[in-house]
C-alpha positions, 0 to 999 in steps of 0.5 A, a space after each residue: 463788289 465780290 469776285 464772283 459778281 465781278 466775274 459774272 459781269 465781265 462774262 456778261 460783257 463778253 457775251 453782250 458784245 457777241 450778240 450785238 455783233 451778231 445783230 450787226 452782222 445780219 444785214 437786214 436789221 429787222 430780220 436780225 432783231 426778229 430772230 433775237 427777240 423771238 428766240 428770247 421769247 421761246 427761251 422765256 416760254 421754255 423757262 417760266 414753268 420751272 422758275 418762280 413767278 415774280 412777286 407782285 411788286 416787281 410787275 410794274 418794273 417788269 412791264 415798264 422795262 419791257 416798254 423801254 426795251 422796245 425803244 432800245 431795240 428800235 434805236 439800236 437797229 437805227 444805230 447799227 444801220 447808220 454807223 459802224 459797229 465800232 462807233 455805235 457800240 462804244 457810244 451807246 454802251 459808254 454813255 449809259 453808266 453815267 446816266 445810271 449813276 444819276 438815276 441810281 442815286 435818285 431812285 435807289 439812293 445809291 450815292 457812289 463814293 469818290 473812287 466810284 465816281 471818278 472811275 465811272 467818269 473816267 470810263 465814260 470820258 474815254 469810251 464816249 468822248 473819244 468815240 465822237 471823232 469817228 473811226 476814219 478820221 472824218 467828221 462825225 456821223 451826227 445822225 449815227 451818234 445821236 441814235 447811239 446816244 439815245 440808245 445809251 439813254 434807254 440802256 440807263 433807264 432799263 438798267 435802273 428799272 430792272 435793278 429795282 424790279 429784280 430786287 423786288 421780284 424774289 427771283 432773278 431767273 423768274 424776272 428775266 424769264 418773264 421779261 423775255 416773254 413780255 417783250 419778246 413778242 413785240 418785234 416779231 409781231 411788227 415784222 409779221 405785220 410789215 412783211 405780210 408774207 414770205 416770213 420764213 424765207 426771210 428768216 431761214 438764211 439767218 436762223 442759226 446765227 439769230 438764235 445764237 444771238 438770242 441765247 447769248 442775249 438772255 444769258 447775258 442779261 440773266 447774269 447782269 440781273 443776278 449781279 444787280 441783286 448783289 451789288 450797287 447798280 452804277 458799278 455793275 453798269 460801268 463794269 459791264 461796259 468793258 464789253 466796249 473793248 470786246 466790241 472794238 476787237 470784233 469790229 477790227 477783226 470781223 468787220 475790218 474797221 480800223 482800231 486806231 489810236 483813239 480806240 487804244 486811248 479809250 482802252 487805257 481809260 477804261 482799264 483805269 476807270 474799272 480799276 478805280 471802281 473795283 477799288 471802291 467795291 
């Protein structure tokens, strides 16, 4: 993995934690994700006239990714509703790279070497396993953990689908713009159907924050898709999950969630795992 790709993925990690924190901050999760998804739709529509249309071979991947993203958003909303940000976010993000490693080996024929495998496994162990003990020393919230793990599975699936799709598209900008257009209308349409009136009044108090989250979301995924055209899928997915450390800091500072010794241990394992993955690159 080149320094430019590494820097892009690390920047994506920071901005990803930021938009997820915004989604968690908005109490009504449907309002938050309507603004973020709808804002992505608007950004996609504004971009598509200026970028290439993805090649024909990319469209099955793009449509499949849009469907998986819908499941991802639904599960992420559930995770944030049931659990603390500092618990749900690490489990969802930390469980994804191991699944990506398996899927990339099967579908993209990218079999990691020993260093990469050790790094990915170490990161997953630190970031997912430690999170299972919760944040307050109590028994785990199994419903929240289950939703977060399911979220991690959808992350892994769309990561591999998009990694293959963006390589077939001929343009990472074209792929992400059209992806935002295809998937962006679904959640706002569901919200309009569910609310059946009073939509503007619901959205207006959070519009600025939600649209900022949308911009961060599109920017983040554009960086990741670009990186996936220049590096193997599994190391990119694993390095991107350094966002978990940013998420832990956000949870502590802004949501007043206790960091604690387990989170410190997870941070140490993450650094060690990233070091092994970058040695492999």
